[in-house]
N, C-alpha and C positions, 0 to 999 in steps of 0.2 A: 173519623173525628177530625175536626178542624183544630189546628194548634192554637196556642196562646197568641193573641195579637202582638205584633212587634212593630215598633215605630222607628223609622230611620231618621236619626237626628240631623243628618246632612241634607235631607230633602223632605220637608213637611208634607208634600203632596204624594209621597210614595208610601203606600201601605202594603206590607207583606203579610200574607196569611191572615188577612182580616176576615171576620165573619160576614156573612151576607147581610145581616142587619146593619152593620156599620156602613157598608157601601150604600145601602138603601137610604139611610139617613143622610148620607152625603148627597145622594141624588136629589132627595126631597129638598134639602137645603139649597142646592144649586138651582133647582127648578123654581122654588118659591121666590128666590131672590132674583130670578130672571137672568142669572149669569151662566146658564148651561153652556151656551156656545162660547162665551168668554172664558169660562172655566176650562173647557176642553182645549181651547187655543192656548190658554196660559199653561196648562199642564203639558201640552205638546212642546211648547218652547222650553219648558224646564227639562222635559225628558230628552231633548236632543243633546243635552250635556252628558247624559248617561250612556252607558253601553247600549248597543242596539237591542240586545236580548231583553234588558230591563224595560226599555221603552215599549217594546211590543207587549210585554206582560201588563204594563200599566194601562195601555190603550185598551187591551182586551178586558181588563177589569172594569174600566169606566164604561165600556159599551155594555157589558153585562149588567152593570148597575143601572144604566139608562133603560135598558129593556125591562128590567124588573120593576122600575118605578112606573113605567108607562102602563103596564098591565096590572098594577096594584098588587104585586107579589112580594114586595120587599118591605111593606109596612109591618109594624110590630103586631097590629091586630090580625092582618092577613096571615102572618106566620103562625099565629096562635100558639106561640111557645113562650112560656114565662121566662123572665130574666133569670130565675133560679136555675132553669134547665140549661140556659146558656152558660151560666157560671159552672154548673156541674160538668157540662161538656168540656168547658175550658179547663177545669181542674183535672178531668180524666185525661184530656189530651196532654196537659202539663205533666201529669203523673206518668203517662205513657212515654212522653219524651224524656222525662227524668229517668224512667226505668231503662229506656234504650241507651241514654247517655251513660247511666250507671253501669249497664251491662258492657257498654263499649269501654268504659273506664276500667271495669273489672277485667275485661279481656286483655286490655293493654297492660294493666298492672300484672295480670297473670303471666302474660307473655314475657314481660320484663323480668318478673321473678324467675320464670323458667329459664330465661337466658342467663340470668345471673347465677342461678343454681347450676345450670349446665357448665358455664365457665368455671365455676368453683369446683365442680366435679372433675372437669378436664384438668384443672390445676392439680387437684389431689392425685389424679391418675398419673400425670407427668411426674410428680414428686415420687410417687410409689415406684414408677418404672425406673427413675434415676437411682433411687435407693437400691432396688433389686439389681440394677446393672453394676452399681458400685460394690455391692456384696459379692456379685459373681466375679468381678475383677479381683477383689481381695482373696476369694477362695482360690482362684486360678494362681494368684501370686503365692499363696501359702502352699499350694500343691507343687508348684515349680521349686519352691525352696525345699520342701520335703523330699522331692525327687533328687535334688542336688545333694542334700545331706546323705541320702541313701547311697548315691553313687560314691561320694567321698568315703563313706564308711567301708563300702565293699572294696574300693581301691586300696584302702589302708590294709584290709585283711589280705588281699592278693599280694600286696607288697611284702607282707610278712612271710607268705608262702614262698615267694620268689627269692627272698633273702635266706631261705633254708630253715626258717622257723615254722615248719609245717604243723607241728603239734600246737604251738601257740596260736597259729592262724585258725586251726580247727576249733580250739576252745573259744576263741573270739567269735567265730561264725556261729557256733552253737548258742552262745549267749545272745547274740544279736537276733538269731532266728526265734528264740524263746521270747524275747522282748517284743518281737513283731511277728506274731504267728501267721498273719495274712500276707506277709511279704514273700512272694514267690522267688524273687531274685536272691534273697538270703538263703532260702532252702536249696536252690540250684547250686549256689556257690559252695554251700556246706557239702552237698553230695559230690561235687567235683573234687573238693579238697580230700574227702574221705577216699574217693577212688584213687586220687594221687598218692595218698598214704599207702593204700594197698599195693599200688604199683611199685612204690618205693620199697616196701617191705619185700615184695617178690624180687625186685632187682637186687636188693641186698643179699637175699638168699642165693640168687643165681651167681652173683659176684663171689659170694663165699665159696660156692661149689667150684667156680672157675679157679679161684685162688688155690683151692685144695688140689684141683686137677693140674694146674700149672706147676704147683710145688711137686706134685707126684711125677709130672712129666719131666720136670728138670732133674729130679732124682733119677728117673728112668734113663734119661739121656746120658747122665753121668755114668750110670752103670754100663750102658751100651758102649760109650767111648772107652771105658776101661776094658771092656771085653774085646773091642776091635784092636786094641793095642797088641793083644796077644793073638787075635784071629782076624787079621786084616782082610783075608779073602772070604769072609763070611757074608754072602749075599743077603741072607735073611737079616743079619744084624744091621747091615747098611740100609736095607729097605725099611726096617723098623725105625732106624734113626732118622731117615728122610721123612717118614710119616710124623714123628714127634716134632721135627723142626717145622714142618708145614703147619701143624696144629698150633704151634707156638708163634706162627707168623714169620718165621725165618725161611723165606722161600729160597734165597741164595744158598743157604746151607743145605736145604732139602735137595736142590738140584745137584749140588756137589756130592752129596751122599749117593744120589741115583747114578751119577756118572761113574762113580767108583763101582757101584753094583753092576752096571751094564758092562763094564770092562771085564768083569768076571763071568758075566752071562750075556754075551753079545747077541744071542738069538732070542732073548726074552722080549717079545713085542710089548708086553705090558709095561716094562720099564721104559721103553721108548715113548709109549703113549703118555705115561706119567710125566716124563720130561717135557714132551711137547705141550702138555697142559700147563705145566708150571712156567715154561718159557712164554706161552701166550698170555698167561695171567700177569706176568711181569712186563709184558709188552716188548720182550726181547725178540726182535725179528731179524737180527743180523745172521748171516750164513754161519751155520755150525756143522762141520763135517765130522762124521763118526766113521771110522774105518775099523771094522771088527770090534766095535764097541769102544774104541779109543779115539780121542780127539788129537789129530796130529798138530804139532806146533808149527804154524805157518808164519814165516817172516814177512809174507805178503798176504793180506786177507783175501779170501776167495771173492770173486765178483761174478755177476751174471751178465752175459752179453748175448743178445738175440735169443733169449730163453735158454741159454746153456751156461752151466757153471764152469768157470775157469779157475783152476787151483795151481799153486806152485808145483812144478813137475817133480822136483827132488823130494820134497816132504811127502807128497802123496804116494810116489813110487816106493819109497822106503817103508811107508805105512802098509803098503800092499805086499811087501816082501820082494820087491824088484830092485834092480840096479839101474843107474842112469849114467849115460855117457854123452858128453857134449862135444860136437865137432864144429869148431869155429869157422873153418874154411867153407863148409857147405851150409853153415847155420842150421845144423840138423841135430836133434836130440834123439838118442837111441835108448829105449826102455826094454830091459830083458828080464824074463822070469821063466826059468825052466826052458822049455822048447819054444817059447813065444818071444818074438822080437818085434818091437814096434818102432818105426822110423817116422818122426814128425819134423817137417821143415817149417821154419817160421814163415808166417804169412801165406802158407800154401794150404789150399782146401783139399788136398789129397794126402793120404798117408799110406805107408806100406806096413802090412801085418804079415810077417813070415813071407815077404816078397809079394804079397797080394795088395794091389792098389784099391784103396777104399776112399769114398767121398766123406768129407767132414762138413758138418753144419757150420762150425766155427773153427777157423784155423788157430794153431798155436801162435803165440805172440810174446813180445817182451814187454813187461809192465813194471815200471820202477826198478829196472835192472834185474828183474827176475823173469824167468821163462815160465809162462802159465800155459796149461794144456786143458782141453775139454775133459772134465772128470768122467762123464758117462762113457765117452769113447774109450778112454784108457782102461777104465774099470771093467767094462764088458769085454774088451779085447783080452783081458787077463782072467776072464771067466768069473767075474764078480757081478753081483746084482746091486742095482742102484735104486733107491726110493727117496722121494722128496716130499716134505710137508711145508707148504707155504705159510701156514698160520704161525708155526714156531720157527721157520727158517732152518729146519734140520734136514741134512742130507745124510742118509745111512748107506754105507757101503759094506757089503759083507758077503761071504760065501753062503749061498742059499738064503739070503736075507729076504 
């Protein structure tokens, strides 16, 4: 279908989308008037002012019109088409163009509406997302506040328990747990407080029993002391008293009771072992010499030199039942007991026992104005046995020890 004729107001010679009949009439008119060549020339001049594409179209149209006129194809009679048909075709073309334009307008309007609706939907989605985010932030804030309130309440309950108000703390925890049945922290705290209450009750019972035992122990110790006043040599009473003192935490008094007991029973190794244990427990590692179960009174404390114990000669000799003689000219000390005579010269590594020369690991010497001699050498020369416990610092000297 050929479209509706359109006339260009700026150039009366330019016809766009004209029907064939219109061009044929133009050719007839130009031919009859004898202006065909002049018309072509005039149109060509006017066309040069237009774009190249439009000029070419115009020239082509004119040539077609000329050819149609020459062969008699463009007259109204030759076409054999009534004017009504032309009008009908024009109307149909116009309708088709209107429909196309209308469809194009509808599509554009539809696209515009879709874009607007899409933008509106996006705006609604953004608003909904922002509202959801804001609600999430509010819930998070509320949850943080709730957690802090829970912690504050639990800390307050714990403070009550630490202050000694355990019953009040348990009652408060039970109430809080009932108010918040899903709160595990409250349940755990309540269980801990109840366990603490049970432990407290058990501790109270134990302390009660201990108080009773201590009271009974103190009463027993008083009875033993009264008994020992009349029976001072009772080893059993002294050992029982030592046991009660140790149970009561009085280790010094326990050791004192054992020392008295071992003096009456010098060959009782259990007593020595108990003393060693108590000395080690007390951290008392200073040298302690026992001769026949008794501790000699030394005016110069014993010392260890080169692995040997040196003790004051006079105190240890008298404890062993021997006599001591000092010869200043020869700087010699003489120890005698029965048929045994021991001669020790200061700073000398040899000694005479009944006239027999023996080697000494450590010589006798003067220490703080006192003559000290090797305990093991003197004791064994006098037929005594020597034993040493490093953990307690005890040296035991005795017959058959």
